[in-house]
C-alpha positions as CSV (number, residue, x, y, z in Angstrom):
1,M,102.7,79.2,117.7
2,K,103.4,76.1,115.6
3,F,99.7,75.7,114.9
4,A,99.4,79.4,114.1
5,K,102.2,79.1,111.5
6,K,100.5,76.0,110.0
7,V,97.3,77.9,109.5
8,V,99.1,80.9,108.0
9,D,101.1,78.6,105.7
10,I,98.0,76.9,104.4
11,A,96.3,80.2,103.8
12,R,99.3,81.7,101.9
13,K,99.2,79.0,99.2
14,D,98.5,80.9,96.0
15,G,96.7,83.8,97.9
16,L,93.0,83.5,97.6
17,I,92.6,87.1,96.2
18,G,95.6,87.1,94.0
19,K,99.3,87.0,94.6
20,N,99.7,90.8,94.4
21,A,96.9,91.6,96.9
22,K,98.0,93.2,100.1
23,L,96.6,94.8,103.2
24,E,96.4,98.6,103.4
25,K,95.0,101.3,105.6
26,N,92.1,103.4,104.3
27,I,90.4,106.2,106.2
28,C,87.2,105.7,104.2
29,V,86.6,102.4,106.1
30,L,87.0,104.3,109.4
31,C,85.0,107.3,108.3
32,K,82.2,105.6,106.3
33,G,80.9,109.0,105.2
34,S,80.2,110.3,108.7
35,K,83.3,111.8,110.1
36,M,84.7,113.5,107.0
37,L,88.3,112.4,107.8
38,C,89.4,113.3,104.3
39,G,88.8,117.0,105.0
40,R,86.0,117.4,102.4
41,S,82.7,118.9,103.4
42,K,80.7,116.0,101.7
43,C,81.6,112.4,101.1
44,P,82.3,111.9,97.4
45,I,81.3,108.2,97.5
46,L,77.9,109.0,98.9
47,I,77.5,111.8,96.5
48,K,78.2,109.4,93.6
49,L,75.6,106.9,94.9
50,N,73.1,109.7,95.4
51,F,73.5,110.9,91.9
52,H,72.7,107.6,90.4
53,S,69.7,106.9,92.6
54,K,66.3,106.9,90.8
55,Y,62.9,107.5,92.4
56,K,59.8,109.5,91.9
57,L,60.2,112.9,93.4
58,L,57.5,114.4,95.6
59,D,56.2,117.4,93.5
60,K,54.3,119.2,96.2
61,T,54.6,120.9,99.6
62,E,51.9,118.9,101.4
63,L,52.2,115.3,102.2
64,D,49.7,112.8,103.7
65,G,50.8,109.4,104.7
66,S,51.3,106.8,107.5
67,S,54.6,107.2,109.3
68,P,55.9,103.6,109.9
69,P,56.4,105.1,112.7
70,S,59.7,106.8,111.8
71,V,61.5,109.9,113.0
72,F,65.0,111.4,112.5
73,I,67.0,113.6,114.8
74,G,70.0,115.2,113.0
75,R,73.4,115.9,114.5
76,I,74.8,118.8,112.4
77,G,74.9,122.0,114.5
78,Y,74.4,120.2,117.8
79,P,72.8,121.2,120.2
80,N,70.7,123.0,117.6
81,V,69.6,120.3,115.3
82,Y,67.0,119.5,112.7
83,I,64.3,117.1,113.8
84,G,61.0,115.7,112.4
85,P,59.0,112.8,111.2
86,M,59.6,110.7,108.1
87,I,56.5,110.0,106.1
88,P,55.9,108.0,102.9
89,P,53.1,109.1,100.5
90,E,51.2,106.0,101.4
91,V,48.4,105.3,103.9
92,G,48.0,102.0,105.7
93,D,50.4,99.4,107.2
94,T,53.8,100.9,106.4
95,S,55.5,99.4,109.4
96,I,58.0,97.3,107.5
97,I,59.5,100.5,106.1
98,D,61.2,101.2,109.4
99,T,61.4,97.8,111.2
100,P,64.9,96.5,110.3
101,E,64.3,93.4,112.4
102,R,62.0,92.3,109.5
103,W,64.5,92.9,106.7
104,F,66.8,89.9,107.0
105,G,66.7,88.0,103.7
106,K,65.5,90.9,101.6
107,S,67.7,92.2,98.8
108,I,69.5,95.5,99.0
109,E,67.2,96.7,96.1
110,E,64.1,95.9,98.1
111,I,65.4,97.7,101.2
112,A,66.3,100.7,99.1
113,D,62.9,100.8,97.3
114,F,60.8,101.2,100.4
115,R,63.2,103.3,102.3
116,I,63.5,105.9,99.5
117,K,59.8,106.6,99.8
118,L,60.3,108.3,103.2
119,V,60.2,112.1,103.1
120,R,61.9,113.8,106.0
121,G,60.5,117.0,107.5
122,M,63.2,119.2,109.0
123,Y,62.5,121.5,111.9
124,K,65.4,123.3,113.6
125,T,65.3,123.3,117.4
126,N,67.5,123.1,120.5
127,I,67.8,119.6,122.0
128,R,66.2,120.8,125.3
129,D,63.3,122.8,123.7
130,R,59.7,121.9,124.2
131,N,57.3,122.8,121.4
132,K,54.5,121.3,119.2
133,I,56.8,119.8,116.6
134,I,58.9,118.0,119.2
135,E,55.9,116.7,121.0
136,L,54.3,115.3,117.9
137,T,57.5,113.8,116.7
138,R,57.9,112.1,120.0
139,E,54.3,110.8,119.8
140,I,55.1,109.2,116.5
141,A,58.3,107.6,117.9
142,L,56.4,106.1,120.8
143,S,53.6,104.7,118.7
144,K,53.3,100.9,118.3
145,K,51.5,101.2,114.9
146,P,51.8,103.5,111.8
147,V,50.6,107.0,112.5
148,D,48.4,108.8,109.9
149,S,50.2,112.2,109.5
150,E,50.1,115.4,107.5
151,M,53.2,117.5,106.8
152,T,53.3,121.0,105.4
153,L,56.7,121.8,103.9
154,S,58.0,125.3,103.2
155,K,59.3,124.1,99.8
156,K,59.3,121.0,97.6
157,P,61.6,118.2,98.8
158,K,65.0,118.3,97.0
159,R,66.2,115.2,95.2
160,S,68.4,113.3,97.5
161,V,68.9,110.0,99.3
162,I,70.4,110.2,102.8
163,M,72.8,107.2,103.2
164,S,75.1,106.3,106.1
165,D,76.8,103.2,107.4
166,E,75.1,103.7,110.7
167,V,71.5,104.7,109.9
168,Q,69.0,103.3,107.5
169,P,68.8,105.2,104.2
170,F,65.8,107.5,103.5
171,G,64.6,109.8,100.7
172,A,64.1,113.5,100.1
173,S,63.8,116.2,102.7
174,A,62.5,119.7,103.1
175,P,62.0,122.3,105.9
176,L,59.0,121.4,108.0
177,K,56.4,124.2,108.3
178,D,53.6,122.4,110.1
179,L,52.7,118.9,111.3
180,S,49.5,117.2,112.4
181,I,48.8,113.5,113.3
182,D,45.8,111.4,114.0
183,N,45.5,109.6,117.3
184,S,48.6,107.5,117.9
185,Y,48.5,104.1,119.6
186,W,51.3,104.1,122.1
187,D,53.1,101.0,123.1
188,R,52.0,100.6,126.7
189,K,55.4,99.6,127.9
190,M,56.9,102.7,126.2
191,E,54.2,104.8,127.8
192,K,55.0,103.5,131.3
193,C,58.7,104.5,130.8
194,Y,57.7,107.9,129.4
195,Y,55.6,108.9,132.3
196,D,58.0,107.6,134.9
197,T,60.1,110.7,135.2
198,D,62.2,109.3,138.0
199,L,63.4,106.3,136.0
200,K,66.9,106.6,134.5
201,A,67.2,106.3,130.7
202,K,69.5,103.2,131.0
203,E,67.0,101.5,133.2
204,A,64.1,102.3,130.8
205,V,66.1,100.9,127.8
206,N,66.9,97.7,129.6
207,F,63.3,97.3,130.9
208,L,61.8,97.7,127.4
209,Y,64.3,95.2,126.0
210,K,63.4,92.6,128.6
211,K,59.8,93.2,127.6
212,N,60.7,92.2,124.0
213,V,60.3,95.7,122.5
214,P,62.3,95.7,119.3
215,V,65.7,97.4,119.6
216,S,64.9,99.7,116.6
217,S,61.8,100.9,118.5
218,I,63.7,101.6,121.6
219,Q,66.3,103.5,119.6
220,K,63.7,105.8,118.1
221,A,62.0,106.6,121.4
222,F,65.4,107.2,123.0
223,S,66.4,109.7,120.3
224,T,63.3,111.8,121.0
225,G,64.2,112.2,124.7
226,S,61.4,110.0,125.9
227,F,63.3,108.4,128.8
228,G,65.3,109.5,131.8
229,I,65.0,111.8,134.8
230,E,62.7,114.6,133.7
231,K,65.2,117.5,134.1
232,N,67.8,115.6,132.1
233,R,65.6,114.7,129.1
234,K,66.8,115.9,125.7
235,L,66.9,115.0,122.0
236,V,69.6,112.6,120.9
237,P,70.8,112.5,117.3
238,T,69.6,109.3,115.6
239,R,73.1,108.1,114.8
240,W,74.1,108.4,118.4
241,S,71.0,106.9,119.8
242,I,71.5,103.7,117.7
243,T,74.9,103.0,119.1
244,A,74.0,104.2,122.7
245,V,71.1,101.7,122.9
246,D,73.2,98.8,121.5
247,D,76.0,99.7,124.0
248,M,73.8,100.0,127.0
249,L,72.0,96.7,126.3
250,G,75.3,95.0,125.6
251,K,76.9,96.2,128.9
252,E,73.9,95.0,130.9
253,I,74.0,91.5,129.5
254,M,77.8,91.4,129.6
255,E,77.8,91.7,133.4
256,K,75.5,88.6,133.6
257,V,77.5,86.6,131.1
258,K,80.7,87.1,133.1
259,R,79.2,85.1,135.9
260,F,78.5,82.1,133.8
261,P,80.8,79.1,133.2
262,V,83.0,79.1,130.1
263,I,81.9,77.0,127.0
264,N,83.6,73.6,126.6
265,E,84.6,73.7,122.9
266,Y,85.6,75.9,120.0
267,R,82.7,77.1,118.0
268,V,82.1,78.7,114.6
269,Y,78.9,80.4,113.6
270,E,78.2,81.6,110.0
271,S,75.9,83.9,108.1
272,V,75.8,85.6,104.7
273,F,73.5,88.6,103.9
274,L,73.8,91.6,101.5
275,D,77.1,90.1,100.3
276,N,78.6,90.4,103.8
277,R,80.1,87.2,105.1
278,F,80.2,86.7,108.8
279,E,82.3,84.1,110.7
280,I,81.9,84.2,114.4
281,L,84.5,82.3,116.4
282,M,83.9,81.4,120.1
283,I,86.9,80.3,122.1
284,P,86.6,78.6,125.5
285,Q,88.1,81.4,127.6
286,A,86.7,84.1,129.8
287,W,84.7,86.9,128.2
288,S,86.6,89.2,125.8
289,Y,85.4,90.4,122.4
290,E,86.8,91.6,119.1
291,S,85.1,92.8,116.0
292,M,87.1,92.7,112.7
293,E,85.9,93.9,109.3
294,T,87.7,93.6,106.0
295,W,86.6,95.4,102.9
296,Y,87.3,93.5,99.6
297,P,88.7,95.4,96.6
298,G,86.1,97.4,94.8
299,T,83.6,97.5,97.7
300,L,81.7,100.6,98.9
301,W,84.4,102.1,101.2
302,N,87.4,100.5,99.5
303,Q,87.8,101.7,95.9
304,S,91.1,100.0,95.4
305,P,91.0,97.5,92.5
306,T,93.5,95.1,94.1
307,N,94.1,95.8,97.8
308,F,91.8,95.1,100.8
309,V,91.4,97.0,104.0
310,L,91.1,95.5,107.5
311,Y,90.3,97.2,110.8
312,S,89.5,95.8,114.2
313,D,88.6,96.8,117.8
314,S,88.6,94.7,120.9
315,E,88.0,94.7,124.6
316,T,89.2,92.6,127.5
317,Y,87.2,91.1,130.4
318,K,87.2,94.6,131.9
319,G,85.5,96.2,128.9
320,R,86.5,99.3,127.0
321,T,86.4,103.0,127.9
322,T,86.8,104.6,124.4
323,Y,84.5,104.6,121.4
324,A,85.3,101.8,118.9
325,K,87.0,103.3,115.9
326,I,85.1,101.0,113.5
327,G,81.9,102.6,114.7
328,G,78.4,101.3,115.6
329,C,78.8,97.9,114.0
330,Y,81.1,97.0,116.9
331,Y,78.3,97.4,119.4
332,S,75.5,95.9,117.3
333,A,77.5,92.7,116.8
334,R,78.5,92.5,120.4
335,L,74.9,92.7,121.5
336,A,73.9,89.8,119.2
337,V,76.6,87.4,120.5
338,L,75.8,88.4,124.1
339,E,72.2,87.5,123.6
340,L,73.1,83.9,122.8
341,L,75.6,83.6,125.6
342,E,73.0,84.9,128.1
343,K,70.4,82.4,126.7
344,E,72.9,79.5,127.1
345,K,74.2,80.8,130.5
346,R,77.8,80.6,129.2
347,Q,80.7,82.9,128.5
348,A,83.4,82.8,125.9
349,T,86.0,84.9,124.1
350,V,84.2,86.0,120.9
351,I,85.7,87.2,117.6
352,V,83.4,88.5,114.9
353,L,85.0,88.4,111.4
354,R,83.1,90.3,108.7
355,E,84.1,90.3,105.1
356,A,82.3,92.9,102.9
357,H,82.1,92.0,99.2
358,P,81.3,94.2,96.1
359,G,77.6,93.2,96.2
360,Y,77.2,95.5,99.2
361,I,76.6,98.5,96.9
362,M,75.1,101.0,99.4
363,P,75.2,101.5,103.1
364,V,72.0,100.4,104.9
365,G,72.9,101.0,108.6
366,V,74.4,99.0,111.4
367,W,71.2,97.0,111.9
368,H,72.3,94.5,109.2
369,V,75.4,93.7,111.3
370,R,73.3,93.0,114.3
371,E,70.7,90.9,112.3
372,N,73.5,89.1,110.4
373,V,75.1,88.0,113.7
374,R,71.7,87.2,115.2
375,N,71.1,85.0,112.2
376,A,74.4,83.2,112.8
377,M,73.6,82.8,116.5
378,R,70.3,81.1,115.6
379,S,72.1,78.4,113.6
380,K,73.7,75.3,115.0
381,P,77.4,76.0,115.5
382,L,80.2,73.9,114.1
383,K,82.2,72.6,117.0
384,F,85.9,71.8,117.1
385,D,88.4,70.4,119.6
386,T,91.2,72.9,118.8
387,L,91.6,76.5,117.7
388,E,93.6,75.4,114.7
389,E,90.7,73.2,113.4
390,A,88.2,76.1,113.9
391,L,90.4,78.5,112.0
392,L,90.9,76.1,109.1
393,R,87.1,76.1,108.8
394,V,87.0,79.9,108.8
395,A,89.8,80.0,106.2
396,E,87.7,77.9,103.9
397,R,84.7,80.3,104.2
398,L,86.5,83.6,103.9
399,E,88.3,84.7,100.7
400,I,90.8,87.0,102.3
401,P,93.8,84.9,103.6
402,I,93.5,83.9,107.2
403,N,97.0,85.1,107.9
404,F,95.9,88.7,107.6
405,W,93.1,88.1,110.1
406,I,95.5,86.5,112.6
407,E,98.2,89.1,112.2
408,N,95.7,91.9,112.9
409,S,93.8,90.2,115.7
410,D,94.7,91.0,119.3
411,L,92.7,88.1,120.7
412,L,93.8,85.4,118.2
413,R,97.4,86.2,118.7
414,E,96.8,86.1,122.5
415,S,95.0,82.8,122.2
416,F,97.9,81.2,120.4
417,T,100.6,82.5,122.8
418,Q,98.9,82.4,126.2
419,K,99.6,79.3,128.2
420,K,96.9,77.9,130.4
421,L,97.5,77.1,134.1
422,T,97.1,73.4,133.3
423,H,100.2,73.6,131.1
424,W,102.4,73.9,134.2
425,I,100.7,71.1,136.2
């Protein structure tokens, strides 16, 4: 613990975010506009963002365009939910509009500009129903290329931008009256899984991932009930499908990683995107994982002018059995670090530290966490002989004092206090 105290003492000098700054709890960080933990029916932060959004409103009830492809399955009223395609008033190659794997490096304004173009058609149905709208929505989701589509709406789309910390933002919506599409070009690997009605959904997801199908494409197909034993197939809300796919893929890779030898040094990987700073620490110990996120004063989910908010979730070698309270970002970051460990045939204790700054002005979905960590994993790591040296590097990069990270981290505290077997030899 002497080294831990040294790191904390260094970090406490002057306090990097001001002497009066302190750590506080904040339900907005846990909720992020999706669980309504404050008791309100709508999130006031998202309402404020929506009010200030500016875009050209679709002033008609018929829309022709090329779906990227893009679909959305709602969760309100489950198991009776609103489903339908999302279509921009553009024809041609619109694929970038719903391929987050291609967004790294783009500004938040660029991402918002092309996402707000999407108009969502809303058709209410039961998750186990079979009808024309469901089938056409599924065809769009399984397509490898943009699908020329025509939507007839029962009224003009209302002015709104749907934003969530879990899903990508999109524009106006209206009840869907009718839908027609031109011939869609299905991904052949997707088609194979769709027609194999004896293949379990988890097996289909992992098969497609190994065949290099983008995670975002797998998530869309999964949400439309395209995989699994035929009698068990059903629609899955988009928010749930994103986390479910990240979780399934992560667990599959994790079991392989646990069989590999431990890394030989302490490593630090770094990435900055959309004013989110990521420091990923790898410790030469058996697999365990922790995701920590801190919201700087004045950021999206932390409206305090002086205090910052920190939450974390972790799992041991045995994994976890409950849903991470910080949400889908936990699973998306875990998948990204496991991808690298599998590639290197190594295992490690991994701690992901995320610091969100005021430039992150609107939620864009958990994809940016996965792609930020993937970007860090593509870079050459900084290597250190001791945990103390690695943490000093992290302390230089993050503005929130390192002592708060240490005091709130299960795995860091354990790493400082746990004695190795070699200590007694």
